[in-house]
N, CA, C, O and the ligand as a Tripos MOL2 file, in Angstrom:
@<TRIPOS>MOLECULE
protein
  309   307    78     0     0
PROTEIN
NO_CHARGES

@<TRIPOS>ATOM
      1 N          27.7480   35.0440   19.2230 N.3       1 MET1
      2 CA         28.7910   34.3800   18.4120 C.3       1 MET1
      3 C          28.3800   32.9450   18.0700 C.2       1 MET1
      4 O          28.5170   32.5020   16.9300 O.2       1 MET1
      5 N          27.8840   32.2430   19.0590 N.am      2 GLY2
      6 CA         27.4540   30.8570   18.8610 C.3       2 GLY2
      7 C          26.3320   30.7610   17.8460 C.2       2 GLY2
      8 O          26.2020   29.7720   17.1250 O.2       2 GLY2
      9 N          25.5240   31.8110   17.8070 N.am      3 LYS3
     10 CA         24.3940   31.8490   16.8810 C.3       3 LYS3
     11 C          24.8910   31.8740   15.4320 C.2       3 LYS3
     12 O          24.3120   31.2370   14.5520 O.2       3 LYS3
     13 N          25.9810   32.6260   15.2010 N.am      4 TYR4
     14 CA         26.5330   32.7260   13.8480 C.3       4 TYR4
     15 C          27.1510   31.4140   13.3880 C.2       4 TYR4
     16 O          27.0560   31.0180   12.2260 O.2       4 TYR4
     17 N          27.8010   30.7450   14.3710 N.am      5 LEU5
     18 CA         28.4070   29.4520   14.0410 C.3       5 LEU5
     19 C          27.3350   28.4470   13.6480 C.2       5 LEU5
     20 O          27.5080   27.6490   12.7280 O.2       5 LEU5
     21 N          26.2080   28.5100   14.3820 N.am      6 LEU6
     22 CA         25.0920   27.6100   14.1050 C.3       6 LEU6
     23 C          24.5290   27.8970   12.7110 C.2       6 LEU6
     24 O          24.2040   26.9850   11.9520 O.2       6 LEU6
     25 N          24.4230   29.1910   12.4010 N.am      7 LEU7
     26 CA         23.9130   29.6020   11.0890 C.3       7 LEU7
     27 C          24.8520   29.1330    9.9830 C.2       7 LEU7
     28 O          24.4140   28.6660    8.9310 O.2       7 LEU7
     29 N          26.1550   29.2660   10.2410 N.am      8 LEU8
     30 CA         27.1580   28.8410    9.2670 C.3       8 LEU8
     31 C          27.0790   27.3280    9.0420 C.2       8 LEU8
     32 O          27.1680   26.8500    7.9110 O.2       8 LEU8
     33 N          26.9110   26.5870   10.1400 N.am      9 ALA9
     34 CA         26.7950   25.1280   10.0450 C.3       9 ALA9
     35 C          25.5440   24.7600    9.2530 C.2       9 ALA9
     36 O          25.5570   23.8410    8.4340 O.2       9 ALA9
     37 N          24.4710   25.4900    9.5110 N.am     10 PHE10
     38 CA         23.2150   25.2500    8.8050 C.3      10 PHE10
     39 C          23.3850   25.4990    7.3000 C.2      10 PHE10
     40 O          22.9170   24.7170    6.4720 O.2      10 PHE10
     41 N          24.0600   26.5980    6.9650 N.am     11 LEU11
     42 CA         24.2940   26.9230    5.5600 C.3      11 LEU11
     43 C          25.1690   25.8720    4.8850 C.2      11 LEU11
     44 O          24.9750   25.5310    3.7180 O.2      11 LEU11
     45 N          26.1480   25.3630    5.6590 N.am     12 CYS12
     46 CA         27.0160   24.3110    5.1140 C.3      12 CYS12
     47 C          26.2080   23.0690    4.7730 C.2      12 CYS12
     48 O          26.4240   22.4400    3.7370 O.2      12 CYS12
     49 N          25.2740   22.7210    5.6550 N.am     13 VAL13
     50 CA         24.4260   21.5440    5.4300 C.3      13 VAL13
     51 C          23.5560   21.7540    4.2030 C.2      13 VAL13
     52 O          23.4260   20.8640    3.3630 O.2      13 VAL13
     53 N          22.9620   22.9360    4.1060 N.am     14 VAL14
     54 CA         22.1070   23.2640    2.9500 C.3      14 VAL14
     55 C          22.9220   23.1770    1.6600 C.2      14 VAL14
     56 O          22.4690   22.6110    0.6650 O.2      14 VAL14
     57 N          24.1270   23.7420    1.6920 N.am     15 TRP15
     58 CA         24.9990   23.7390    0.5210 C.3      15 TRP15
     59 C          25.3740   22.3060    0.1280 C.2      15 TRP15
     60 O          25.4110   21.9450   -1.0480 O.2      15 TRP15
     61 N          25.6540   21.4980    1.1750 N.am     16 TRP16
     62 CA         26.0420   20.0950    0.9410 C.3      16 TRP16
     63 C          24.8880   19.3210    0.2930 C.2      16 TRP16
     64 O          25.0980   18.5550   -0.6470 O.2      16 TRP16
     65 N          23.6660   19.5280    0.8040 N.am     17 ILE17
     66 CA         22.4950   18.8460    0.2420 C.3      17 ILE17
     67 C          22.2640   19.2980   -1.2020 C.2      17 ILE17
     68 O          21.9470   18.4860   -2.0720 O.2      17 ILE17
     69 N          22.4290   20.6110   -1.4470 N.am     18 TRP18
     70 CA         22.2330   21.1590   -2.7900 C.3      18 TRP18
     71 C          23.2260   20.5440   -3.7810 C.2      18 TRP18
     72 O          22.8720   20.1770   -4.9010 O.2      18 TRP18
     73 N          24.5010   20.4420   -3.3200 N.am     19 ARG19
     74 CA         25.5330   19.8460   -4.1910 C.3      19 ARG19
     75 C          25.2400   18.3890   -4.4830 C.2      19 ARG19
     76 O          25.4540   17.9080   -5.5950 O.2      19 ARG19
     77 N          24.7490   17.6940   -3.4720 N.am     20 LYS20
     78 CA         24.4060   16.2790   -3.6360 C.3      20 LYS20
     79 C          23.2880   16.1290   -4.6780 C.2      20 LYS20
     80 O          23.3090   15.2250   -5.5140 O.2      20 LYS20
     81 N          22.3240   17.0360   -4.5980 N.am     21 GLY21
     82 CA         21.2190   17.0280   -5.5550 C.3      21 GLY21
     83 C          21.7060   17.2980   -6.9670 C.2      21 GLY21
     84 O          21.2490   16.6680   -7.9210 O.2      21 GLY21
     85 N          22.6440   18.2460   -7.1000 N.am     22 GLN22
     86 CA         23.1930   18.5640   -8.4200 C.3      22 GLN22
     87 C          23.9020   17.3570   -9.0160 C.2      22 GLN22
     88 O          23.7350   17.0480  -10.1960 O.2      22 GLN22
     89 N          24.6950   16.6750   -8.1920 N.am     23 ALA23
     90 CA         25.4490   15.5100   -8.6590 C.3      23 ALA23
     91 C          24.5060   14.4060   -9.1060 C.2      23 ALA23
     92 O          24.7490   13.7400  -10.1120 O.2      23 ALA23
     93 N          23.4260   14.2160   -8.3490 N.am     24 THR24
     94 CA         22.4510   13.1810   -8.7010 C.3      24 THR24
     95 C          21.7790   13.5150  -10.0210 C.2      24 THR24
     96 O          21.5850   12.6480  -10.8730 O.2      24 THR24
     97 N          21.4230   14.8010  -10.1800 N.am     25 ARG25
     98 CA         20.7640   15.2200  -11.4070 C.3      25 ARG25
     99 C          21.6860   15.0220  -12.6110 C.2      25 ARG25
    100 O          21.2600   14.5880  -13.6810 O.2      25 ARG25
    101 N          22.9860   15.3610  -12.3950 N.am     26 ARG26
    102 CA         23.9520   15.2090  -13.4750 C.3      26 ARG26
    103 C          24.1100   13.7320  -13.8620 C.2      26 ARG26
    104 O          24.2060   13.3930  -15.0420 O.2      26 ARG26
    105 N          24.1350   12.8630  -12.8430 N.am     27 ALA27
    106 CA         24.2790   11.4300  -13.0980 C.3      27 ALA27
    107 C          23.0680   10.9000  -13.8500 C.2      27 ALA27
    108 O          23.1980   10.0630  -14.7430 O.2      27 ALA27
    109 N          21.8920   11.3900  -13.4830 N.am     28 LEU28
    110 CA         20.6660   10.9670  -14.1550 C.3      28 LEU28
    111 C          20.6690   11.4180  -15.6070 C.2      28 LEU28
    112 O          20.2640   10.6740  -16.5010 O.2      28 LEU28
    113 N          21.1380   12.6650  -15.8360 N.am     29 GLN29
    114 CA         21.2010   13.1940  -17.1950 C.3      29 GLN29
    115 C          22.1530   12.3740  -18.0440 C.2      29 GLN29
    116 O          21.8810   12.0890  -19.2100 O.2      29 GLN29
    117 N          23.2860   11.9950  -17.4380 N.am     30 ARG30
    118 CA         24.2780   11.2280  -18.1680 C.3      30 ARG30
    119 C          23.6870    9.8710  -18.5530 C.2      30 ARG30
    120 O          23.8800    9.3840  -19.6670 O.2      30 ARG30
    121 N          22.9610    9.2720  -17.5990 N.am     31 ARG31
    122 CA         22.3790    7.9570  -17.8520 C.3      31 ARG31
    123 C          21.3340    8.0360  -18.9680 C.2      31 ARG31
    124 O          21.2700    7.1540  -19.8240 O.2      31 ARG31
    125 N          20.5120    9.1010  -18.9580 N.am     32 SER32
    126 CA         19.4730    9.2210  -19.9770 C.3      32 SER32
    127 C          20.0760    9.5050  -21.3470 C.2      32 SER32
    128 O          19.5510    9.0510  -22.3640 O.2      32 SER32
    129 N          21.1870   10.2610  -21.3780 N.am     33 SER33
    130 CA         21.8080   10.5480  -22.6720 C.3      33 SER33
    131 C          22.4520    9.2910  -23.2360 C.2      33 SER33
    132 O          22.4900    9.0980  -24.4510 O.2      33 SER33
    133 N          22.9570    8.4360  -22.3520 N.am     34 VAL34
    134 CA         23.5540    7.1690  -22.8060 C.3      34 VAL34
    135 C          22.4660    6.3060  -23.4170 C.2      34 VAL34
    136 O          22.6760    5.6350  -24.4280 O.2      34 VAL34
    137 N          21.2900    6.3350  -22.7810 N.am     35 ARG35
    138 CA         20.1870    5.5240  -23.2760 C.3      35 ARG35
    139 C          19.7060    6.0230  -24.6480 C.2      35 ARG35
    140 O          19.2520    5.2430  -25.4860 O.2      35 ARG35
    141 N          19.8210    7.3590  -24.8560 N.am     36 GLU36
    142 CA         19.3750    7.9190  -26.1300 C.3      36 GLU36
    143 C          20.3030    7.5690  -27.2930 C.2      36 GLU36
    144 O          19.8830    7.5160  -28.4490 O.2      36 GLU36
    145 N          21.5830    7.3290  -26.9560 N.am     37 VAL37
    146 CA         22.5250    6.9820  -28.0160 C.3      37 VAL37
    147 C          22.2510    5.5500  -28.4540 C.2      37 VAL37
    148 O          22.4450    4.6010  -27.6950 O.2      37 VAL37
    149 N          21.8060    5.4210  -29.6680 N.am     38 GLU38
    150 CA         21.4170    4.1210  -30.1760 C.3      38 GLU38
    151 C          22.1880    3.8390  -31.4550 C.2      38 GLU38
    152 O          22.4470    4.7600  -32.2300 O.2      38 GLU38
    153 N          22.5560    2.5970  -31.6910 N.am     39 PRO39
    154 CA         23.2610    2.3180  -32.9450 C.3      39 PRO39
    155 C          22.4000    2.6660  -34.1480 C.2      39 PRO39
    156 O          21.2050    2.3710  -34.1800 O.2      39 PRO39
    157 N          23.0250    3.3000  -35.1370 N.am     40 MET40
    158 CA         22.3180    3.6860  -36.3440 C.3      40 MET40
    159 C          22.6870    2.7280  -37.4630 C.2      40 MET40
    160 O          23.8340    2.2960  -37.5840 O.2      40 MET40
    161 N          21.7080    2.4120  -38.2640 N.am     41 VAL41
    162 CA         21.9660    1.5490  -39.4160 C.3      41 VAL41
    163 C          21.4490    2.2450  -40.6710 C.2      41 VAL41
    164 O          20.4910    3.0170  -40.6200 O.2      41 VAL41
    165 N          22.0900    1.9630  -41.7810 N.am     42 ALA42
    166 CA         21.6750    2.5560  -43.0580 C.3      42 ALA42
    167 C          20.7330    1.6010  -43.7740 C.2      42 ALA42
    168 O          20.9290    0.3860  -43.7740 O.2      42 ALA42
    169 N          19.7200    2.1720  -44.3740 N.am     43 CYS43
    170 CA         18.7730    1.3750  -45.1510 C.3      43 CYS43
    171 C          19.5010    0.8030  -46.3720 C.2      43 CYS43
    172 O          20.1950    1.5320  -47.0800 O.2      43 CYS43
    173 N          19.3440   -0.4760  -46.6100 N.am     44 ALA44
    174 CA         20.0260   -1.1270  -47.7350 C.3      44 ALA44
    175 C          19.4520   -0.6770  -49.0730 C.2      44 ALA44
    176 O          20.0440   -0.9260  -50.1230 O.2      44 ALA44
    177 N          18.3190   -0.0250  -49.0370 N.am     45 HIS45
    178 CA         17.6770    0.4050  -50.2820 C.3      45 HIS45
    179 C          17.9410    1.8790  -50.5810 C.2      45 HIS45
    180 O          18.3910    2.2160  -51.6760 O.2      45 HIS45
    181 N          17.6660    2.7620  -49.6180 N.am     46 CYS46
    182 CA         17.8300    4.2000  -49.8690 C.3      46 CYS46
    183 C          19.0450    4.7990  -49.1670 C.2      46 CYS46
    184 O          19.4330    5.9270  -49.4710 O.2      46 CYS46
    185 N          19.6550    4.0640  -48.2290 N.am     47 GLY47
    186 CA         20.8640    4.5350  -47.5700 C.3      47 GLY47
    187 C          20.6480    5.5040  -46.4320 C.2      47 GLY47
    188 O          21.6140    6.0380  -45.8860 O.2      47 GLY47
    189 N          19.4130    5.7420  -46.0660 N.am     48 VAL48
    190 CA         19.1090    6.6750  -44.9770 C.3      48 VAL48
    191 C          19.4100    6.0110  -43.6340 C.2      48 VAL48
    192 O          19.0400    4.8630  -43.3910 O.2      48 VAL48
    193 N          20.0990    6.7720  -42.7630 N.am     49 ASN49
    194 CA         20.4070    6.2500  -41.4350 C.3      49 ASN49
    195 C          19.2120    6.3940  -40.5170 C.2      49 ASN49
    196 O          18.5330    7.4210  -40.5290 O.2      49 ASN49
    197 N          18.9520    5.3720  -39.7260 N.am     50 HIS50
    198 CA         17.8690    5.4090  -38.7640 C.3      50 HIS50
    199 C          18.2010    4.4710  -37.6120 C.2      50 HIS50
    200 O          19.0250    3.5690  -37.7660 O.2      50 HIS50
    201 N          17.5600    4.6770  -36.4410 N.am     51 PRO51
    202 CA         17.8720    3.8530  -35.2740 C.3      51 PRO51
    203 C          17.6290    2.3690  -35.5370 C.2      51 PRO51
    204 O          16.7030    1.9730  -36.2450 O.2      51 PRO51
    205 N          18.4950    1.5810  -34.9400 N.am     52 LEU52
    206 CA         18.4250    0.1250  -35.1210 C.3      52 LEU52
    207 C          17.0820   -0.4480  -34.6780 C.2      52 LEU52
    208 O          16.5440   -1.3550  -35.3130 O.2      52 LEU52
    209 N          16.5420    0.0950  -33.5730 N.am     53 SER53
    210 CA         15.2810   -0.4380  -33.0510 C.3      53 SER53
    211 C          14.0990   -0.1760  -33.9840 C.2      53 SER53
    212 O          13.0930   -0.8830  -33.9320 O.2      53 SER53
    213 N          14.2250    0.8570  -34.8500 N.am     54 GLU54
    214 CA         13.1180    1.1870  -35.7500 C.3      54 GLU54
    215 C          13.2910    0.5890  -37.1410 C.2      54 GLU54
    216 O          12.4550    0.7910  -38.0220 O.2      54 GLU54
    217 N          14.3780   -0.1450  -37.3290 N.am     55 SER55
    218 CA         14.6360   -0.6740  -38.6600 C.3      55 SER55
    219 C          14.0700   -2.0820  -38.8180 C.2      55 SER55
    220 O          13.8060   -2.7890  -37.8450 O.2      55 SER55
    221 N          13.8980   -2.4500  -40.0570 N.am     56 LEU56
    222 CA         13.4180   -3.7980  -40.3760 C.3      56 LEU56
    223 C          14.6110   -4.5990  -40.8550 C.2      56 LEU56
    224 O          15.3980   -4.1370  -41.6810 O.2      56 LEU56
    225 N          14.7310   -5.7920  -40.3310 N.am     57 ARG57
    226 CA         15.8810   -6.6110  -40.6850 C.3      57 ARG57
    227 C          15.4390   -7.7850  -41.5380 C.2      57 ARG57
    228 O          14.4840   -8.4930  -41.2170 O.2      57 ARG57
    229 N          16.1580   -7.9710  -42.6320 N.am     58 ALA58
    230 CA         15.8660   -9.1120  -43.5000 C.3      58 ALA58
    231 C          17.1510   -9.5570  -44.1710 C.2      58 ALA58
    232 O          17.8320   -8.7560  -44.8120 O.2      58 ALA58
    233 N          17.4790  -10.8090  -44.0280 N.am     59 ASN59
    234 CA         18.6980  -11.3880  -44.6110 C.3      59 ASN59
    235 C          19.9490  -10.5680  -44.2690 C.2      59 ASN59
    236 O          20.7570  -10.2570  -45.1450 O.2      59 ASN59
    237 N          20.0970  -10.2240  -42.9880 N.am     60 ASP60
    238 CA         21.2510   -9.4570  -42.4970 C.3      60 ASP60
    239 C          21.3690   -8.0720  -43.1130 C.2      60 ASP60
    240 O          22.4510   -7.4860  -43.1090 O.2      60 ASP60
    241 N          20.2870   -7.5470  -43.6360 N.am     61 ARG61
    242 CA         20.2750   -6.1880  -44.1550 C.3      61 ARG61
    243 C          19.1640   -5.4220  -43.4650 C.2      61 ARG61
    244 O          18.1480   -5.9940  -43.0690 O.2      61 ARG61
    245 N          19.3690   -4.1120  -43.3250 N.am     62 TYR62
    246 CA         18.4010   -3.2840  -42.6180 C.3      62 TYR62
    247 C          17.6760   -2.3590  -43.5840 C.2      62 TYR62
    248 O          18.2570   -1.8530  -44.5440 O.2      62 TYR62
    249 N          16.4160   -2.1530  -43.3130 N.am     63 TYR63
    250 CA         15.6020   -1.2760  -44.1540 C.3      63 TYR63
    251 C          14.8600   -0.2790  -43.2650 C.2      63 TYR63
    252 O          14.5280   -0.5670  -42.1150 O.2      63 TYR63
    253 N          14.6090    0.9060  -43.8380 N.am     64 CYS64
    254 CA         13.9550    1.9540  -43.0560 C.3      64 CYS64
    255 C          12.4540    1.7200  -42.9820 C.2      64 CYS64
    256 O          11.8090    2.1460  -42.0240 O.2      64 CYS64
    257 N          11.9030    1.0640  -43.9570 N.am     65 CYS65
    258 CA         10.4660    0.8140  -43.9700 C.3      65 CYS65
    259 C          10.1570   -0.4560  -44.7470 C.2      65 CYS65
    260 O          11.0030   -0.9870  -45.4660 O.2      65 CYS65
    261 N           8.9600   -0.9190  -44.5920 N.am     66 LEU66
    262 CA          8.5280   -2.1650  -45.2360 C.3      66 LEU66
    263 C           8.5580   -2.0470  -46.7600 C.2      66 LEU66
    264 O           8.8860   -3.0070  -47.4560 O.2      66 LEU66
    265 N           8.2090   -0.8550  -47.2750 N.am     67 ALA67
    266 CA          8.1820   -0.6390  -48.7180 C.3      67 ALA67
    267 C           9.5680   -0.8540  -49.3240 C.2      67 ALA67
    268 O           9.6940   -1.4760  -50.3780 O.2      67 ALA67
    269 N          10.6110   -0.3410  -48.6570 N.am     68 HIS68
    270 CA         11.9640   -0.4970  -49.1770 C.3      68 HIS68
    271 C          12.4260   -1.9420  -49.0670 C.2      68 HIS68
    272 O          13.1620   -2.4370  -49.9190 O.2      68 HIS68
    273 N          11.9890   -2.6040  -48.0170 N.am     69 GLN69
    274 CA         12.3520   -4.0170  -47.8710 C.3      69 GLN69
    275 C          11.7380   -4.8280  -49.0070 C.2      69 GLN69
    276 O          12.3800   -5.7100  -49.5760 O.2      69 GLN69
    277 N          10.4980   -4.5170  -49.3240 N.am     70 ARG70
    278 CA          9.8020   -5.2440  -50.4000 C.3      70 ARG70
    279 C          10.4120   -4.9420  -51.7610 C.2      70 ARG70
    280 O          10.5350   -5.8270  -52.6080 O.2      70 ARG70
    281 N          10.8030   -3.6530  -51.9670 N.am     71 GLU71
    282 CA         11.4060   -3.2730  -53.2460 C.3      71 GLU71
    283 C          12.7680   -3.9270  -53.4400 C.2      71 GLU71
    284 O          13.0970   -4.3730  -54.5390 O.2      71 GLU71
    285 N          13.5550   -3.9830  -52.3730 N.am     72 ALA72
    286 CA         14.9010   -4.5420  -52.4690 C.3      72 ALA72
    287 C          14.8840   -6.0590  -52.5730 C.2      72 ALA72
    288 O          15.7290   -6.6670  -53.2310 O.2      72 ALA72
    289 N          13.9050   -6.6500  -51.9110 N.am     73 GLU73
    290 CA         13.8400   -8.1070  -51.9200 C.3      73 GLU73
    291 C          12.4800   -8.5600  -52.4170 C.2      73 GLU73
    292 O          11.5170   -8.6070  -51.6510 O.2      73 GLU73
    293 N          12.4000   -8.8870  -53.6780 N.am     74 PRO74
    294 CA         11.1210   -9.3610  -54.2080 C.3      74 PRO74
    295 C          10.6630  -10.5940  -53.4280 C.2      74 PRO74
    296 O          11.4620  -11.4620  -53.0780 O.2      74 PRO74
    297 N           9.3950  -10.6430  -53.1740 N.am     75 THR75
    298 CA          8.8640  -11.7410  -52.3500 C.3      75 THR75
    299 C           9.1010  -13.0880  -53.0020 C.2      75 THR75
    300 O           8.7960  -13.3340  -54.1690 O.2      75 THR75
    301 N           9.6640  -13.9360  -52.1670 N.am     76 ARG76
    302 CA          9.8920  -15.3030  -52.6270 C.3      76 ARG76
    303 C           8.8780  -16.2100  -51.9360 C.2      76 ARG76
    304 O           8.7710  -16.2110  -50.7090 O.2      76 ARG76
    305 N           8.1770  -16.9370  -52.6860 N.am     77 GLN77
    306 CA          7.1570  -17.8170  -52.1100 C.3      77 GLN77
    307 C           7.7510  -19.1660  -51.7370 C.2      77 GLN77
    308 O           7.0390  -20.0370  -51.2370 O.2      77 GLN77
    309 ZN         14.9290    3.1090  -47.1530 Zn       78 ZN78
@<TRIPOS>BOND
     1     1     2 1
     2     2     3 1
     3     3     4 2
     4     3     5 am
     5     5     6 1
     6     6     7 1
     7     7     8 2
     8     7     9 am
     9     9    10 1
    10    10    11 1
    11    11    12 2
    12    11    13 am
    13    13    14 1
    14    14    15 1
    15    15    16 2
    16    15    17 am
    17    17    18 1
    18    18    19 1
    19    19    20 2
    20    19    21 am
    21    21    22 1
    22    22    23 1
    23    23    24 2
    24    23    25 am
    25    25    26 1
    26    26    27 1
    27    27    28 2
    28    27    29 am
    29    29    30 1
    30    30    31 1
    31    31    32 2
    32    31    33 am
    33    33    34 1
    34    34    35 1
    35    35    36 2
    36    35    37 am
    37    37    38 1
    38    38    39 1
    39    39    40 2
    40    39    41 am
    41    41    42 1
    42    42    43 1
    43    43    44 2
    44    43    45 am
    45    45    46 1
    46    46    47 1
    47    47    48 2
    48    47    49 am
    49    49    50 1
    50    50    51 1
    51    51    52 2
    52    51    53 am
    53    53    54 1
    54    54    55 1
    55    55    56 2
    56    55    57 am
    57    57    58 1
    58    58    59 1
    59    59    60 2
    60    59    61 am
    61    61    62 1
    62    62    63 1
    63    63    64 2
    64    63    65 am
    65    65    66 1
    66    66    67 1
    67    67    68 2
    68    67    69 am
    69    69    70 1
    70    70    71 1
    71    71    72 2
    72    71    73 am
    73    73    74 1
    74    74    75 1
    75    75    76 2
    76    75    77 am
    77    77    78 1
    78    78    79 1
    79    79    80 2
    80    79    81 am
    81    81    82 1
    82    82    83 1
    83    83    84 2
    84    83    85 am
    85    85    86 1
    86    86    87 1
    87    87    88 2
    88    87    89 am
    89    89    90 1
    90    90    91 1
    91    91    92 2
    92    91    93 am
    93    93    94 1
    94    94    95 1
    95    95    96 2
    96    95    97 am
    97    97    98 1
    98    98    99 1
    99    99   100 2
   100    99   101 am
   101   101   102 1
   102   102   103 1
   103   103   104 2
   104   103   105 am
   105   105   106 1
   106   106   107 1
   107   107   108 2
   108   107   109 am
   109   109   110 1
   110   110   111 1
   111   111   112 2
   112   111   113 am
   113   113   114 1
   114   114   115 1
   115   115   116 2
   116   115   117 am
   117   117   118 1
   118   118   119 1
   119   119   120 2
   120   119   121 am
   121   121   122 1
   122   122   123 1
   123   123   124 2
   124   123   125 am
   125   125   126 1
   126   126   127 1
   127   127   128 2
   128   127   129 am
   129   129   130 1
   130   130   131 1
   131   131   132 2
   132   131   133 am
   133   133   134 1
   134   134   135 1
   135   135   136 2
   136   135   137 am
   137   137   138 1
   138   138   139 1
   139   139   140 2
   140   139   141 am
   141   141   142 1
   142   142   143 1
   143   143   144 2
   144   143   145 am
   145   145   146 1
   146   146   147 1
   147   147   148 2
   148   147   149 am
   149   149   150 1
   150   150   151 1
   151   151   152 2
   152   151   153 am
   153   153   154 1
   154   154   155 1
   155   155   156 2
   156   155   157 am
   157   157   158 1
   158   158   159 1
   159   159   160 2
   160   159   161 am
   161   161   162 1
   162   162   163 1
   163   163   164 2
   164   163   165 am
   165   165   166 1
   166   166   167 1
   167   167   168 2
   168   167   169 am
   169   169   170 1
   170   170   171 1
   171   171   172 2
   172   171   173 am
   173   173   174 1
   174   174   175 1
   175   175   176 2
   176   175   177 am
   177   177   178 1
   178   178   179 1
   179   179   180 2
   180   179   181 am
   181   181   182 1
   182   182   183 1
   183   183   184 2
   184   183   185 am
   185   185   186 1
   186   186   187 1
   187   187   188 2
   188   187   189 am
   189   189   190 1
   190   190   191 1
   191   191   192 2
   192   191   193 am
   193   193   194 1
   194   194   195 1
   195   195   196 2
   196   195   197 am
   197   197   198 1
   198   198   199 1
   199   199   200 2
   200   199   201 am
   201   201   202 1
   202   202   203 1
   203   203   204 2
   204   203   205 am
   205   205   206 1
   206   206   207 1
   207   207   208 2
   208   207   209 am
   209   209   210 1
   210   210   211 1
   211   211   212 2
   212   211   213 am
   213   213   214 1
   214   214   215 1
   215   215   216 2
   216   215   217 am
   217   217   218 1
   218   218   219 1
   219   219   220 2
   220   219   221 am
   221   221   222 1
   222   222   223 1
   223   223   224 2
   224   223   225 am
   225   225   226 1
   226   226   227 1
   227   227   228 2
   228   227   229 am
   229   229   230 1
   230   230   231 1
   231   231   232 2
   232   231   233 am
   233   233   234 1
   234   234   235 1
   235   235   236 2
   236   235   237 am
   237   237   238 1
   238   238   239 1
   239   239   240 2
   240   239   241 am
   241   241   242 1
   242   242   243 1
   243   243   244 2
   244   243   245 am
   245   245   246 1
   246   246   247 1
   247   247   248 2
   248   247   249 am
   249   249   250 1
   250   250   251 1
   251   251   252 2
   252   251   253 am
   253   253   254 1
   254   254   255 1
   255   255   256 2
   256   255   257 am
   257   257   258 1
   258   258   259 1
   259   259   260 2
   260   259   261 am
   261   261   262 1
   262   262   263 1
   263   263   264 2
   264   263   265 am
   265   265   266 1
   266   266   267 1
   267   267   268 2
   268   267   269 am
   269   269   270 1
   270   270   271 1
   271   271   272 2
   272   271   273 am
   273   273   274 1
   274   274   275 1
   275   275   276 2
   276   275   277 am
   277   277   278 1
   278   278   279 1
   279   279   280 2
   280   279   281 am
   281   281   282 1
   282   282   283 1
   283   283   284 2
   284   283   285 am
   285   285   286 1
   286   286   287 1
   287   287   288 2
   288   287   289 am
   289   289   290 1
   290   290   291 1
   291   291   292 2
   292   291   293 am
   293   293   294 1
   294   294   295 1
   295   295   296 2
   296   295   297 am
   297   297   298 1
   298   298   299 1
   299   299   300 2
   300   299   301 am
   301   301   302 1
   302   302   303 1
   303   303   304 2
   304   303   305 am
   305   305   306 1
   306   306   307 1
   307   307   308 2
@<TRIPOS>SUBSTRUCTURE
     1 MET1         2 RESIDUE 1 A MET
     2 GLY2         6 RESIDUE 1 A GLY
     3 LYS3        10 RESIDUE 1 A LYS
     4 TYR4        14 RESIDUE 1 A TYR
     5 LEU5        18 RESIDUE 1 A LEU
     6 LEU6        22 RESIDUE 1 A LEU
     7 LEU7        26 RESIDUE 1 A LEU
     8 LEU8        30 RESIDUE 1 A LEU
     9 ALA9        34 RESIDUE 1 A ALA
    10 PHE10       38 RESIDUE 1 A PHE
    11 LEU11       42 RESIDUE 1 A LEU
    12 CYS12       46 RESIDUE 1 A CYS
    13 VAL13       50 RESIDUE 1 A VAL
    14 VAL14       54 RESIDUE 1 A VAL
    15 TRP15       58 RESIDUE 1 A TRP
    16 TRP16       62 RESIDUE 1 A TRP
    17 ILE17       66 RESIDUE 1 A ILE
    18 TRP18       70 RESIDUE 1 A TRP
    19 ARG19       74 RESIDUE 1 A ARG
    20 LYS20       78 RESIDUE 1 A LYS
    21 GLY21       82 RESIDUE 1 A GLY
    22 GLN22       86 RESIDUE 1 A GLN
    23 ALA23       90 RESIDUE 1 A ALA
    24 THR24       94 RESIDUE 1 A THR
    25 ARG25       98 RESIDUE 1 A ARG
    26 ARG26      102 RESIDUE 1 A ARG
    27 ALA27      106 RESIDUE 1 A ALA
    28 LEU28      110 RESIDUE 1 A LEU
    29 GLN29      114 RESIDUE 1 A GLN
    30 ARG30      118 RESIDUE 1 A ARG
    31 ARG31      122 RESIDUE 1 A ARG
    32 SER32      126 RESIDUE 1 A SER
    33 SER33      130 RESIDUE 1 A SER
    34 VAL34      134 RESIDUE 1 A VAL
    35 ARG35      138 RESIDUE 1 A ARG
    36 GLU36      142 RESIDUE 1 A GLU
    37 VAL37      146 RESIDUE 1 A VAL
    38 GLU38      150 RESIDUE 1 A GLU
    39 PRO39      154 RESIDUE 1 A PRO
    40 MET40      158 RESIDUE 1 A MET
    41 VAL41      162 RESIDUE 1 A VAL
    42 ALA42      166 RESIDUE 1 A ALA
    43 CYS43      170 RESIDUE 1 A CYS
    44 ALA44      174 RESIDUE 1 A ALA
    45 HIS45      178 RESIDUE 1 A HIS
    46 CYS46      182 RESIDUE 1 A CYS
    47 GLY47      186 RESIDUE 1 A GLY
    48 VAL48      190 RESIDUE 1 A VAL
    49 ASN49      194 RESIDUE 1 A ASN
    50 HIS50      198 RESIDUE 1 A HIS
    51 PRO51      202 RESIDUE 1 A PRO
    52 LEU52      206 RESIDUE 1 A LEU
    53 SER53      210 RESIDUE 1 A SER
    54 GLU54      214 RESIDUE 1 A GLU
    55 SER55      218 RESIDUE 1 A SER
    56 LEU56      222 RESIDUE 1 A LEU
    57 ARG57      226 RESIDUE 1 A ARG
    58 ALA58      230 RESIDUE 1 A ALA
    59 ASN59      234 RESIDUE 1 A ASN
    60 ASP60      238 RESIDUE 1 A ASP
    61 ARG61      242 RESIDUE 1 A ARG
    62 TYR62      246 RESIDUE 1 A TYR
    63 TYR63      250 RESIDUE 1 A TYR
    64 CYS64      254 RESIDUE 1 A CYS
    65 CYS65      258 RESIDUE 1 A CYS
    66 LEU66      262 RESIDUE 1 A LEU
    67 ALA67      266 RESIDUE 1 A ALA
    68 HIS68      270 RESIDUE 1 A HIS
    69 GLN69      274 RESIDUE 1 A GLN
    70 ARG70      278 RESIDUE 1 A ARG
    71 GLU71      282 RESIDUE 1 A GLU
    72 ALA72      286 RESIDUE 1 A ALA
    73 GLU73      290 RESIDUE 1 A GLU
    74 PRO74      294 RESIDUE 1 A PRO
    75 THR75      298 RESIDUE 1 A THR
    76 ARG76      302 RESIDUE 1 A ARG
    77 GLN77      306 RESIDUE 1 A GLN
    78 ZN78       309 GROUP 0 **** ****
């Protein structure tokens, strides 16, 4: 009888560790998904949405690429 109780206690510990691992994995997934959500900005020239970190900023306007920035804003010397 004592052997079964020991086995049950062992299974409880295993289950508890497994649940703890699941919770940690879920928390990590949530954190990584939050990091993936990035503000999107529209290109002032073509209107295409793209991540803020990949956009070019000029005069408080965002552009998807250097070509569009140059087309929208003629170079001023
Ligand atoms: Zn563009």
